[in-house]
C-alpha positions in Angstrom: -0.2 -0.3 -0.1 2.9 2.2 0.6 4.1 2.1 -2.6 -0.2 2.7 -4.6 0.4 6.3 -5.7 3.5 5.8 -7.5 1.8 2.1 -9.1 -1.1 4.7 -9.7 1.2 7.1 -11.3 3.2 4.9 -13.7 -0.1 2.8 -14.3 -2.0 5.8 -15.8 1.3 6.1 -17.7 1.2 2.9 -19.1 -2.5 3.0 -19.6 -2.2 6.3 -21.7 0.3 4.8 -23.4 -1.4 1.2 -24.9 -4.7 3.2 -25.1 -3.3 5.5 -27.8 -1.0 2.7 -29.4 -4.7 0.0 -30.1 -5.0 1.4 -33.6 -3.5 -0.9 -34.6 -4.8 -4.3 -32.7 -8.7 -4.4 -34.5 -7.4 -3.0 -38.1 -8.1 -6.8 -39.1 -11.5 -6.8 -37.6 -12.6 -3.5 -38.4 -12.1 -1.3 -35.5 -10.5 -0.5 -32.6 -10.3 -3.2 -29.8 -8.6 -1.7 -26.9 -7.3 -5.6 -25.9 -4.1 -4.6 -24.3 -5.1 -1.8 -21.9 -8.5 -3.5 -21.1 -6.5 -6.8 -19.9 -4.3 -4.8 -18.2 -6.8 -3.0 -16.1 -9.1 -6.2 -15.6 -6.3 -8.7 -15.3 -3.1 -7.2 -14.1 -3.6 -4.4 -11.8 -4.9 -4.7 -8.0 -8.4 -4.2 -7.2 -8.6 -0.9 -5.7 -5.5 0.8 -6.3 -6.7 4.1 -7.4 -8.5 4.6 -3.7 -5.6 2.9 -1.8 -3.3 5.7 -3.5 -5.5 8.5 -2.4 -5.8 6.7 0.9 -2.2 6.4 1.4 -1.6 9.8 0.5 -4.3 11.0 3.1 -2.7 9.2 5.6 1.1 11.0 4.5 -0.5 14.4 4.7 -1.9 13.8 8.3 1.4 12.4 9.3 2.7 15.5 8.2 -0.2 17.7 9.8 0.6 16.1 13.3 3.9 15.5 13.0 4.0 19.8 12.7 6.3 19.9 9.3 6.4 22.6 6.9 4.6 22.4 3.8 8.0 23.9 2.0 10.2 21.4 3.5 11.0 19.5 0.3 9.0 15.9 -0.2 10.6 12.7 -0.9 11.7 11.6 -4.2 9.0 9.7 -5.6 6.1 10.8 -3.3 2.8 12.4 -4.5 1.0 15.0 -3.6 -2.7 14.7 -2.3 -4.0 16.6 -5.1 -1.7 14.7 -7.6 -3.2 11.5 -6.3 -6.3 12.7 -6.8 -6.0 14.0 -10.2 -4.6 10.3 -10.8 -7.5 8.6 -9.1 -9.9 10.9 -11.9 -7.7 10.0 -14.9 -7.9 6.8 -14.1 -11.6 6.3 -13.5 -11.9 7.8 -16.8 -9.8 5.8 -18.6 -11.5 3.0 -17.1 -15.1 4.5 -18.5 -13.1 4.8 -21.5 -12.9 1.6 -21.8 -15.8 -0.3 -20.4 -18.1 2.1 -22.8 -16.1 0.6 -25.5 -17.0 -3.0 -24.6 -20.5 -2.0 -24.2 -20.6 -0.7 -27.4 -18.6 -3.6 -29.0 -21.4 -5.5 -27.2 -24.6 -3.6 -29.0 -22.6 -3.7 -32.5 -22.4 -7.6 -32.0 -25.7 -7.6 -31.0 -27.4 -5.9 -33.5 -25.4 -7.8 -36.1 -27.0 -10.9 -35.0 -30.8 -9.9 -34.6 -33.0 -10.3 -37.2 -36.3 -8.0 -38.3 -38.8 -9.1 -36.4 -41.4 -10.0 -39.5 -40.2 -11.4 -42.9 -42.0 -9.5 -46.1 -43.9 -11.5 -48.4 -42.9 -9.5 -50.8 -39.6 -10.8 -51.0 -40.7 -13.2 -53.8 -42.3 -12.7 -57.2 -44.3 -15.9 -57.4 -45.3 -15.8 -53.2 -46.2 -19.3 -53.0 -44.6 -21.3 -55.7 -41.0 -20.4 -54.1 -38.5 -22.7 -53.2 -37.6 -23.3 -49.3 -33.6 -22.2 -50.5 -35.3 -19.3 -52.0 -37.1 -18.0 -49.0 -34.1 -18.8 -47.5 -32.0 -16.8 -49.5 -34.3 -14.0 -49.3 -35.0 -14.0 -45.6 -31.0 -13.5 -45.2 -31.0 -10.8 -47.5 -33.7 -9.1 -45.7 -31.8 -9.6 -42.4 -28.6 -8.3 -44.3 -30.7 -5.1 -45.3 -32.1 -4.8 -41.6 -28.5 -4.8 -40.1 -26.9 -2.8 -42.6 -29.8 0.0 -42.2 -29.1 -0.3 -38.4 -25.5 0.0 -38.3 -25.9 3.3 -40.4 -28.0 4.6 -37.7 -26.0 3.7 -35.2 -22.7 5.2 -36.6 -24.6 8.5 -36.9 -25.8 8.6 -33.3 -22.2 7.5 -32.3 -20.4 10.4 -34.4 -22.7 12.9 -33.4 -22.2 11.6 -29.4 -18.5 12.2 -30.6 -19.1 15.5 -32.1 -20.9 16.7 -28.9 -17.9 15.3 -26.2 -15.5 17.4 -28.5 -17.4 20.1 -28.2 
């Protein structure tokens, strides 16, 4: 726990680098998948790292206050101040929120791509009842693909609008 503030500082630096360099890890499947930063947060970092770092800094600040030490005295090398630890905690929380939102977005896209319309059109085939089972299946598949493509287009418009609003 006494090294939690330093660990959080370096974890944030590494996460920033992983997020920024994740452009290429999903290029073959049409987007960014952020596998490395998600794995790092989920599997490698200890749970509650940000909270432990802030608690450690609060404890150090209280000890400095009780000992009557002057704030003008320089800190030990590698020590993190409480305001800086709070900033690190906020940065870590924002990166976690971003990665979580990206995961939910990917799940949404996956669900939309596997969802078919709730109805089948009778107008797909010219001769209606005379069509074979294979022809009906092909027409049904084509209708599902058209439905998915329309939904994906709408989702992209919504995401682009949300991104533009967030950037503004």
